[in-house]
DRENSE-841808 format. One line per 10 residues: number of its first residue (from 1); their letters; for each residue x negated, y negated, z negated of C-alpha. Coordinates in steps of 0.2 Angstrom, whole numbers, always signed. Each point is the difference from the previous one (the first is absolute). Layout:
<doros>
NUM) a) X:Y:Z ~ ...
</doros>
This chain:
<doros>
1) mvgfinsaik) +133:+661:+252 ~ +18:+3:+7 ~ +5:+7:-17 ~ -7:-15:-9 ~ +10:-12:+11 ~ +15:+10:-4 ~ -2:+0:-18 ~ -5:-19:+0 ~ +16:-5:+9 ~ +11:+11:-11
11) ktrsvlsili) -7:-7:-15 ~ +3:-19:+4 ~ +0:-6:-18 ~ -16:+7:-5 ~ -8:-6:+17 ~ +6:-18:-2 ~ -5:-1:-19 ~ -18:+6:+5 ~ +1:-14:+14 ~ +5:-13:-12
21) liliagmssy) -13:+5:-12 ~ -13:+0:+13 ~ +5:-18:+4 ~ +0:-6:-18 ~ -17:+8:-3 ~ -8:-6:+15 ~ +6:-18:-4 ~ -8:+2:-17 ~ -15:+6:+7 ~ +0:-15:+12
31) mniskestpd) +1:-12:-14 ~ -13:+8:-11 ~ -13:+6:+13 ~ -16:-8:-1 ~ -2:-14:+13 ~ -17:-6:+7 ~ -6:-8:+17 ~ -11:+15:+5 ~ -1:+18:-5 ~ -10:+4:-15
41) inipyifvnv) -13:+12:+7 ~ -16:+7:-8 ~ -15:-7:+9 ~ -13:+13:+1 ~ -14:-10:-8 ~ -7:+3:-18 ~ -12:-11:-7 ~ -13:+3:-14 ~ -8:-15:-8 ~ -15:-2:-12
51) thrgispeds) -6:-17:-7 ~ -17:-2:-7 ~ -4:-18:-6 ~ -15:-7:+10 ~ -5:+15:+10 ~ -7:-3:+17 ~ +7:+7:+16 ~ -15:+12:+2 ~ +1:+6:-17 ~ +18:+2:+0
61) erllikplek) -1:+12:+16 ~ -14:+10:-8 ~ +8:+1:-18 ~ +18:-1:+3 ~ +6:+6:+17 ~ -12:+15:+3 ~ +7:+8:-16 ~ +17:-3:+4 ~ -1:+6:+18 ~ -8:+15:-5
71) elrtvegike) +15:+5:-11 ~ +14:-8:+11 ~ -5:+9:+16 ~ +6:+16:-7 ~ +18:-7:-1 ~ +11:+10:+11 ~ +9:-10:+15 ~ -11:-14:+2 ~ +0:-7:+17 ~ -14:-13:-2
81) mratayegga) -10:-7:-15 ~ -8:-18:+1 ~ -10:-8:-14 ~ -4:-18:-3 ~ -14:-6:-12 ~ +1:-18:-5 ~ -8:-11:-14 ~ +10:+6:-16 ~ +6:+16:+5 ~ +6:+12:+14
91) rvvlefkagf) +15:+6:+9 ~ +4:+17:+8 ~ +15:+1:+12 ~ +6:+17:+3 ~ +12:+2:+15 ~ +12:+15:+1 ~ +11:+6:+13 ~ +18:-8:+1 ~ +12:+10:-10 ~ -12:+5:-13
101) dadkalldir) +5:+5:-18 ~ -5:-16:-9 ~ +3:+7:-17 ~ -11:+15:+3 ~ -14:-11:+9 ~ +0:-12:-14 ~ -2:+15:-14 ~ -14:+7:+11 ~ -9:-15:+2 ~ +1:-5:-19
111) eevdkakael) -7:+17:-4 ~ -15:-3:+11 ~ -3:-18:-6 ~ +0:+7:-18 ~ -14:+12:+6 ~ -11:-14:+8 ~ +2:-11:-15 ~ -14:+10:-9 ~ -12:-6:+13 ~ +5:-18:+1
121) pqesdeptvd) -10:-13:-11 ~ +7:-2:-18 ~ +2:-19:+3 ~ +12:+4:+14 ~ +19:-4:-3 ~ +13:+14:+1 ~ +3:+5:+18 ~ +18:-4:+6 ~ +10:+10:+13 ~ +14:-9:+9
131) emnfslfpii) +11:+5:+14 ~ +5:-12:+13 ~ +19:-2:+2 ~ +12:-14:+9 ~ +8:-1:-18 ~ -17:-6:-7 ~ +2:-16:+11 ~ +8:-14:-11 ~ +19:-3:+4 ~ -1:-16:-9
141) visltgdvpe) -12:-12:-8 ~ +2:-12:-13 ~ -11:-15:-1 ~ -4:-10:-16 ~ -7:-17:+0 ~ -1:-15:-11 ~ -10:-13:-10 ~ -3:+12:-14 ~ -16:+8:-7 ~ -6:+15:+9
151) rsllkiarnl) +2:+11:-16 ~ +18:-5:-2 ~ +4:+3:+18 ~ -7:+17:+0 ~ +9:+5:-16 ~ +16:-5:+8 ~ -4:+10:+15 ~ -6:+16:-10 ~ +16:-1:-11 ~ +10:-1:+17
161) qdeiesipsv) -10:+14:+7 ~ +5:+11:-15 ~ +18:-5:+2 ~ +0:+5:+18 ~ -9:+16:-1 ~ +13:+6:-13 ~ +12:+1:+15 ~ +2:+18:+3 ~ -1:-2:+19 ~ -15:-11:-1
171) leadiagdrd) -16:+9:+4 ~ -12:-15:-4 ~ -2:-18:-2 ~ -18:-6:+4 ~ -5:-17:-5 ~ -10:-9:+13 ~ -13:-15:-4 ~ -1:+6:-19 ~ -16:+3:-10 ~ -3:+13:-14
181) eqidiiidpa) -3:-8:-17 ~ -17:+4:-8 ~ -11:-7:-15 ~ -16:-9:+5 ~ -14:+1:-12 ~ -11:-14:+6 ~ -18:+5:-5 ~ -13:-13:-4 ~ -16:+8:+7 ~ -12:-11:-11
191) mvesygista) +9:+7:-16 ~ +0:+18:+7 ~ -19:-2:+2 ~ -4:-7:-16 ~ +10:+13:-10 ~ -8:+14:+11 ~ +18:+7:+4 ~ +1:+12:+16 ~ +16:+2:+10 ~ -1:+19:-5
201) elngflarsn) +2:-5:-18 ~ +14:-11:+3 ~ +9:+12:+12 ~ -2:+15:-12 ~ +5:-9:-16 ~ +16:-8:+8 ~ +5:+17:+7 ~ -3:+9:-17 ~ +10:-14:-10 ~ +16:+0:+11
211) klvaagsldt) +6:+16:-6 ~ +15:+7:-10 ~ -6:+15:-10 ~ +13:+11:-6 ~ -9:+8:-15 ~ +13:+13:-4 ~ +10:+2:-16 ~ -5:+3:-18 ~ +9:+12:-11 ~ -3:-4:-19
221) gmgrfsikvp) +13:+12:-7 ~ +11:-14:-5 ~ +4:-4:+18 ~ -6:+0:+18 ~ -6:-17:+7 ~ -6:-4:+18 ~ -16:-10:+2 ~ -6:-10:+15 ~ -14:-13:+3 ~ +7:-14:+10
231) glledvkdim) -13:-8:+10 ~ +9:-5:+16 ~ -2:-19:+6 ~ +15:-10:+1 ~ -5:-18:+5 ~ -16:-10:+5 ~ -4:-5:-18 ~ -1:+19:-5 ~ -12:+2:+15 ~ -11:-16:-4
241) elpiktdgda) -1:+5:-19 ~ -8:+17:+4 ~ -17:+2:-9 ~ -13:+5:+14 ~ -16:+0:-9 ~ -7:-2:-18 ~ -17:-4:-7 ~ +1:+2:-19 ~ +14:-10:-7 ~ +1:-10:+16
251) vitlqdiakg) +14:+5:+12 ~ +1:-5:+18 ~ +18:+0:+7 ~ +6:-1:+18 ~ +5:-19:-2 ~ -18:-4:-5 ~ -6:+4:+18 ~ +15:-2:+11 ~ +17:-9:+2 ~ +16:+10:+3
261) rntfedatgy) +16:-6:+10 ~ +16:+8:+7 ~ -1:-2:+19 ~ +2:+9:+16 ~ -10:+10:+12 ~ -8:-9:+14 ~ +11:-3:+14 ~ -1:+11:+15 ~ +14:-9:+10 ~ +14:-12:-1
271) arvngkkala) +19:-2:+5 ~ +10:-14:+6 ~ +17:-3:+6 ~ +4:-14:+12 ~ -17:-7:-5 ~ +3:+1:-19 ~ -11:+11:-11 ~ +12:+14:-5 ~ +2:+17:-8 ~ +9:+12:+11
281) ievskrtgen) +9:+16:-6 ~ +2:+12:+14 ~ +14:+13:-3 ~ +0:+17:+8 ~ +15:+13:-1 ~ +0:+19:-3 ~ +2:+11:+15 ~ +18:+3:+4 ~ +7:-14:-11 ~ +13:-13:+7
291) aietidkvke) -10:-15:+4 ~ +14:-12:-1 ~ +6:+5:-18 ~ -19:+0:-5 ~ -3:-18:+6 ~ +17:-6:-8 ~ -5:+7:-16 ~ -17:-8:+1 ~ +8:-17:+3 ~ +11:+3:-15
301) vvlresqywp) -16:+3:-11 ~ -8:-16:+7 ~ +15:-11:-3 ~ +2:+7:-17 ~ -18:-3:-5 ~ -2:-17:+8 ~ +12:-7:-13 ~ -14:+2:-13 ~ -14:-8:+11 ~ -6:-18:-2
311) esvewslmqd) +8:-12:+11 ~ -16:-3:+9 ~ -2:+18:+6 ~ +8:+2:+18 ~ +4:+16:+8 ~ +6:+6:+17 ~ +3:+16:+10 ~ -9:+5:+15 ~ +1:+13:+13 ~ +17:+6:-6
321) ssddikdmim) +4:+15:+11 ~ +17:+2:-7 ~ +6:-14:+11 ~ -8:+8:+16 ~ +8:+17:-5 ~ +17:-7:-3 ~ -1:-10:+17 ~ -6:+16:+9 ~ +13:+11:-7 ~ +14:-12:+3
331) dlqnnvitai) -5:-2:+18 ~ -1:+18:+2 ~ +16:+3:-8 ~ +8:-13:+11 ~ -7:+10:+15 ~ +7:+16:-7 ~ +18:-8:-2 ~ -1:-8:+17 ~ -5:+17:+8 ~ +14:+9:-9
341) llvmiivila) +13:-13:+6 ~ -6:+1:+18 ~ +1:+19:-1 ~ +17:-1:-8 ~ +7:-12:+14 ~ -6:+12:+14 ~ +7:+15:-10 ~ +17:-8:-2 ~ +1:-7:+18 ~ -3:+18:+6
351) lgvrtgilvg) +10:+10:-12 ~ +12:-11:-8 ~ +2:-7:-17 ~ +4:+15:-11 ~ -12:+11:+8 ~ -13:-13:+0 ~ +2:-2:-19 ~ -2:+18:-2 ~ -17:+0:+9 ~ -5:-16:-9
361) isipgsfllg) +2:+9:-16 ~ -15:+10:+4 ~ -12:-15:+1 ~ +2:-5:-19 ~ +1:+17:-5 ~ -16:+6:+9 ~ -10:-16:-5 ~ +6:+2:-19 ~ -3:+18:+0 ~ -18:-3:+8
371) ilclhmlgit) -4:-13:-13 ~ +5:+11:-14 ~ -12:+13:+7 ~ -15:-14:+2 ~ +4:-5:-19 ~ -1:+18:-6 ~ -17:+2:+9 ~ -7:-16:-8 ~ -1:-9:+17 ~ +2:-19:-1
381) lnnvvlfali) +11:-11:+11 ~ -12:-9:+11 ~ -1:-7:+18 ~ -5:+17:+8 ~ +15:+8:-8 ~ +12:-14:+5 ~ -6:+0:+17 ~ +3:+19:+1 ~ +18:-3:-6 ~ +3:-13:+15
391) lavgmlvdga) -8:+13:+11 ~ +12:+13:-6 ~ +17:-9:+2 ~ +2:+4:+18 ~ -4:+18:-2 ~ +9:+6:-16 ~ +18:-3:+8 ~ -3:+11:+15 ~ +5:+16:-9 ~ +15:-8:-8
401) ivvveyadrk) +6:-7:+18 ~ -1:+17:+7 ~ +10:+9:-13 ~ +13:-15:-1 ~ +2:-1:+19 ~ +3:+18:+2 ~ +13:+0:-14 ~ +9:-14:+8 ~ +1:+9:+16 ~ +8:+15:-8
411) mtegmgrvea) +12:-10:-10 ~ +5:-9:+17 ~ +3:+17:+7 ~ +13:+3:-15 ~ -11:+9:-13 ~ +2:-5:-18 ~ -14:-11:-8 ~ -5:+14:-12 ~ -2:+12:+13 ~ -8:-12:+12
421) ytlaakrmay) -13:-6:-12 ~ -3:+18:-6 ~ -3:+5:+18 ~ -11:-15:+5 ~ -12:+4:-15 ~ -1:+17:+4 ~ -2:-2:+19 ~ -11:-15:-1 ~ -11:+7:-15 ~ -15:+8:+10
431) pviastattl) +0:-14:+14 ~ -1:-13:-14 ~ -13:+9:-10 ~ -11:+4:+16 ~ +1:-19:+5 ~ -4:-5:-18 ~ -14:+12:-1 ~ -8:-5:+16 ~ +0:-18:-6 ~ -8:+5:-17
441) aaflpivfwp) -13:+10:+9 ~ -6:-15:+9 ~ -3:-10:-16 ~ -6:+15:-11 ~ -18:+0:+7 ~ -2:-18:-6 ~ +1:+5:-19 ~ -16:+9:+3 ~ -8:-15:+9 ~ -18:-1:-8
451) givgefmkym) -9:-14:-8 ~ +4:-16:-9 ~ +12:-4:+14 ~ +8:+16:-1 ~ +3:-3:-19 ~ +7:-16:+3 ~ +11:+5:+15 ~ +7:+17:-7 ~ +14:-8:-9 ~ +9:-4:+18
461) pitllltlta) +1:+18:+5 ~ +4:+6:-18 ~ +15:-14:-1 ~ +6:+6:+17 ~ -1:+19:-4 ~ +11:-4:-16 ~ +13:-11:+8 ~ +2:+11:+16 ~ +2:+15:-11 ~ +13:-10:-10
471) sllmalvfvp) +8:-5:+16 ~ +2:+19:+5 ~ +8:+4:-17 ~ +11:-15:+3 ~ +5:+6:+18 ~ +4:+18:-4 ~ +7:-1:-18 ~ +7:-17:-6 ~ +6:-8:+16 ~ +10:+15:+5
481) tlgsligkps) +8:+1:-17 ~ +5:-18:+0 ~ +7:+2:+17 ~ +10:+15:-5 ~ +9:-12:-12 ~ +1:-17:+10 ~ -5:+6:+18 ~ +11:-7:+14 ~ -3:+1:+19 ~ -6:-16:+6
491) easieaienv) +7:-9:+15 ~ -17:+0:+8 ~ +0:+19:+2 ~ +14:+0:+12 ~ -10:-6:+14 ~ -13:+13:-5 ~ +13:+14:+0 ~ +5:-5:+17 ~ -18:+0:+6 ~ -2:+17:-7
501) kqsesgdlsk) +15:+7:+9 ~ -6:-8:+16 ~ -18:+8:-2 ~ +8:+17:-3 ~ +11:-1:+15 ~ -17:-2:+10 ~ +3:-17:+9 ~ -13:-10:-9 ~ +1:-15:+12 ~ +17:-5:-8
511) lqgfngwytr) -7:-3:-16 ~ +5:-16:-8 ~ -10:-14:-9 ~ -19:+0:-3 ~ +0:+19:+1 ~ +7:-1:+18 ~ -13:-14:+5 ~ -14:+11:-7 ~ +6:+16:+9 ~ +1:-9:+17
521) flfkvlkvpg) -17:-7:-2 ~ -7:+16:-5 ~ +6:+8:+15 ~ -8:-12:+11 ~ -17:+2:-9 ~ +1:+19:+2 ~ +0:-1:+18 ~ -18:-9:+1 ~ -9:+9:-14 ~ -17:-3:+9
531) kvlilsfvml) +3:-19:+0 ~ +5:+0:-19 ~ -17:+10:-5 ~ -11:-12:+10 ~ +9:-15:-7 ~ -2:+6:-18 ~ -18:+3:+3 ~ -3:-17:+7 ~ +10:-8:-14 ~ -11:+10:-12
541) imsqvlygtf) -16:-7:+9 ~ +6:-18:+1 ~ +5:-1:-19 ~ -18:+5:-5 ~ -7:-12:+13 ~ +11:-14:-5 ~ -4:+2:-18 ~ -18:+1:+4 ~ +1:-17:+10 ~ +13:-10:-11
551) gkgieffpdv) -1:+9:-18 ~ -8:-6:-15 ~ -11:+15:-3 ~ +1:+13:-13 ~ -2:-2:-19 ~ +3:+12:-14 ~ +11:-12:-11 ~ +8:-16:+7 ~ -8:-16:-4 ~ +14:-8:-13
561) epdkvivklh) +0:-17:-8 ~ -9:+2:-16 ~ +4:-9:-16 ~ -18:+0:-8 ~ -17:-3:+6 ~ -17:+3:-8 ~ -15:-9:+3 ~ -17:+8:-5 ~ -16:-9:-2 ~ -16:+8:+5
571) argnlsvdek) -16:-6:-6 ~ -18:+8:-3 ~ -14:-5:-12 ~ -3:-2:-19 ~ +15:-11:-2 ~ +5:-4:-18 ~ +18:+0:-6 ~ +2:-18:+2 ~ -7:+0:+16 ~ +12:+13:+6
581) dgllreienk) +14:-10:-8 ~ -6:-16:+8 ~ +0:+8:+18 ~ +18:+7:-3 ~ +6:-17:-7 ~ -6:-9:+16 ~ +10:+12:+11 ~ +15:-1:-12 ~ +0:-19:+1 ~ +1:+1:+19
591) ingiddletv) +14:+13:+0 ~ +11:-9:-14 ~ +4:-13:+13 ~ +11:+11:+10 ~ +18:-3:-2 ~ +5:+18:+5 ~ -6:+8:-16 ~ +10:+5:-15 ~ -15:+3:-12 ~ -18:+2:+1
601) yarsgdapan) -8:+12:-12 ~ -19:+0:-1 ~ -12:+12:-8 ~ -19:-2:+0 ~ -12:+13:-5 ~ +11:+15:+2 ~ +4:+9:+17 ~ +16:+9:+5 ~ -1:+19:+0 ~ -9:+8:+16
611) saedvvgyin) -8:-17:+4 ~ -18:-2:+6 ~ -13:-3:-14 ~ -4:-18:+6 ~ +18:-6:-3 ~ -3:-13:-15 ~ +18:-6:+0 ~ +17:+1:+8 ~ +16:-11:+1 ~ +18:+8:+0
621) ielkdwqerr) +12:-12:+10 ~ +18:+2:-1 ~ +9:-7:+14 ~ +16:-10:-1 ~ +16:+8:+7 ~ -2:+4:+19 ~ +15:-13:+4 ~ -10:-14:-9 ~ -17:+2:+7 ~ -10:+2:+16
631) kakdiiedir) -4:+18:+7 ~ -13:+9:-10 ~ -12:+1:+15 ~ +0:-19:+1 ~ -3:-1:-19 ~ -15:+11:+0 ~ -7:-9:+16 ~ +1:-16:-10 ~ -8:+8:-15 ~ -14:+6:+11
641) qrtkglagvn) -3:-17:+8 ~ +0:-9:-17 ~ -12:+12:-7 ~ -12:+3:+15 ~ -17:-7:+0 ~ -4:+2:-18 ~ -20:+4:-1 ~ -5:+17:-8 ~ +18:+8:-2 ~ +12:+10:+10
651) ieiekeekgp) +19:-1:+0 ~ +10:+15:+2 ~ +19:-2:+1 ~ +12:+14:+0 ~ +19:+0:+0 ~ +11:+12:-9 ~ +3:+17:+8 ~ +18:+6:+1 ~ -4:+19:-1 ~ -13:+12:-5
661) sqgkpiviel) -16:-9:-1 ~ -14:+8:+10 ~ -15:-12:-3 ~ -9:-7:+15 ~ +4:+8:+17 ~ -18:+3:+3 ~ -12:+8:-12 ~ -18:+6:+5 ~ -10:+10:-12 ~ -19:+2:+0
671) ssrnndllsp) -10:+13:-10 ~ -18:+5:+0 ~ -13:+9:-11 ~ -11:-15:+1 ~ +10:-16:-8 ~ -13:-11:+7 ~ +8:+3:+18 ~ +17:-4:-5 ~ -2:-19:-1 ~ -7:-3:+17
681) avehilkgms) +13:+11:+8 ~ +13:-9:-8 ~ -7:-17:+6 ~ -2:+7:+18 ~ +19:+5:+0 ~ +6:-16:-8 ~ -9:-9:+13 ~ +8:+10:+14 ~ +17:-2:-9 ~ -1:-19:+0
691) eiegltnied) -1:+0:+19 ~ +17:+9:+2 ~ +14:-12:+2 ~ +15:+2:-12 ~ -9:+8:-15 ~ +3:-10:-17 ~ -3:+3:-18 ~ -15:+11:+3 ~ -9:+5:-17 ~ -13:+12:-4
701) srplpgiqwe) -5:+9:-17 ~ -19:-3:+0 ~ -8:-5:-17 ~ +2:-18:-3 ~ -15:-11:+2 ~ -7:-8:-15 ~ -14:-2:-13 ~ -2:+13:-14 ~ -12:-2:-14 ~ -12:+15:-6
711) ldvdraqaak) -9:-1:-16 ~ -16:+10:+1 ~ -5:+5:-18 ~ -17:+4:-4 ~ +4:+15:-12 ~ -18:+1:-7 ~ +0:-18:-5 ~ +18:+2:-6 ~ -5:+14:-11 ~ -13:-11:-9
721) fgidissigd) +14:-11:-6 ~ +10:+15:-5 ~ +14:-2:+13 ~ +7:+11:+13 ~ +11:-2:+16 ~ +16:+1:-10 ~ -6:-14:-11 ~ -4:-11:+15 ~ +16:+4:+8 ~ +9:-6:-16
731) mvqlitnglk) -9:-16:+1 ~ +4:-3:+18 ~ +18:+2:-4 ~ +0:-14:-12 ~ -4:-12:+14 ~ +14:+8:+13 ~ +16:+7:-6 ~ -5:+3:-17 ~ -4:+15:-12 ~ +15:+9:-6
741) fseyrpddsd) -2:+4:-18 ~ +16:+8:-5 ~ +19:-4:+1 ~ +14:-4:-12 ~ +19:-1:+1 ~ +8:-16:-8 ~ +18:+0:-6 ~ +7:-11:+14 ~ -7:+10:+14 ~ +4:+17:+8
751) devdivaryp) -16:+3:+7 ~ -18:+1:-7 ~ -10:-16:+1 ~ -19:+3:+4 ~ -13:-8:-11 ~ -14:-7:+12 ~ -16:-7:-4 ~ -8:-13:+11 ~ -13:-14:+1 ~ +5:-19:+2
761) etyrsinlcn) +3:-6:+17 ~ -17:-9:+0 ~ -8:+16:-3 ~ +9:+10:+14 ~ -13:+0:+14 ~ -10:+13:+9 ~ -16:-8:-6 ~ +2:+8:-16 ~ -17:+0:-10 ~ -3:+0:-19
771) rsiclgissn) -13:+4:-12 ~ +6:+18:-3 ~ +0:+5:+19 ~ -5:-7:+16 ~ +8:+7:+16 ~ -7:+0:+17 ~ +15:-5:+12 ~ +1:+2:+18 ~ +14:-2:+13 ~ +5:+12:+14
781) nin) +10:-7:+14 ~ +14:+14:+3 ~ +6:-1:+18
</doros>
């Protein structure tokens, strides 16, 4: 170490060039480093979703969940696996230990899902595997409203979606409140019966007719020619003109028994912004990308595209996280600057101007070198990192102060500045290294803090380790090198020298200034060591007693003022889409009268991630700036009072969490080999919890009550008519969501459009009985 210091001070130009390079590179890293509000960590949850149109929860558990669980339980590193079966699909949630290798886990899960696909029903859609990450949450939401046809507004939204997703830093732009296009073939049951056409004939013929046959090539000896048989459907007219049955010279086309139209799938939910029906584009960024720059690029795209929209189309930006990030970074930057100024004032008062400036150089040097290392490691600049920088300000000057103060003393004694700073760096090297190492050792274990919270908070010790290590390099290399060029003994050192000479003479009572006062006080204290120990013990006990009596308690993260509030609507029963939306609209109307709200974004039919099964809608509320509104707790209480007393629904209000989300603080899980015992046990626990004061937002995952219809088919009677279960299922689908025949891709669409056959609305009833089949229908009340 001594040889390294000697070499550094001798090669002054090289060392200063390196310092300038570090400052420039650090400043460049600070300007270009990704900035966001919270650390971008991997949440140890991976979701496997399978959709199957119309499947019941019981069948979903048996046909979808069990094959998936059988294969997924072999994945290495799973902490817990939970599965949920619901109408229309299933979801499996895999929880891993925090700090897991997300890429490897995703690869293993996809391999096992591919194995399970062979056991899933053919009618099931392709399973999807998604990871949960903070970056998947929207950083900005663009709402589109206006008095224009739904198709026109949807086309504008999808064009804007394509433009936004072309931004490299954007992961996804999801449209809320939209419906997929489809071709509805409205079949006339009387015509189908009169012509004796079955659904199997229609389904098979349409599937065979919608094909592009690449017939190969023909070599005639005079040339080689490609041959194809074009049969792909291109519009509704092509579909309706398809012949479906012939009798001699008579040809029956699809338009003879049905009507075709371009339409949309049945709505499963609605979206509104401030009470107006809207389409909302939720934009999510990629992991590690700069949120502020990404949002700025999204705004540029919206401004550019809006020039081509009709004047009646209105758009607005909601939940713009860039403003919050800018304010947060600016506040923390101001705090860092304030801390630096206070430290510099104290150092200059104690050591003098010239010496204080030498010490002060270590602050920006350590910060910029630390940020350079953070940028190289791919760590973003967030609130935890900036908080760590504030914490480090007072610690990273300790080593520089020790070295500079010793050099000042030697220069006061007559030694030259080069020799003084060289000697100071050598003599103080190991004490400074030891002092810094003990501080690093205190923060090093926090790097290995387990769990999601550990993944969130580890950026604080990492930042401290980097900046304090950089301060060690500044104190032993760069500051002595600068001091050897511009160092000069400060006037503040003269009193210190006199005190040192007095202490060396042995008469400590004659020391001057604060040192003299402290020495005389210490002499008095040392004469009564027993009383001092007793007083220290009493102070320790009293501090605990006083905190227990007057303190506010203990909580993991402080309760800070939120910027957003979410209102979830819980309701049980066989509610239609319009009934769910009606309940949500009733709550929305009560909330819209509050003046403290910036935007009210409501979605019915869809529930946020990790919500209870009975959530039928939610409202995202963006509050006004905290200087222009009441406290969030008062606003939440106002919302609670306005929405209480609604029959048949339960309102859950959650505020935005500033920190790693841990879900509900209390979770009770019950399991049993006999499923019939679970529901009474849950009911008993809920009854007991309702008597405990202070518990709110209690929810459970029991199956939703409601009515489920089962069709009991007399197989022998059905066989007499030449039909089977598959044929009957096709007939039933004609009165529900429709029977998918095929799909085609029109020129103006990027996605395939389903061709779906349905009965007219007057025939869409459970009491289906015609001359071909007669089904006995019974209802089962599913509790």
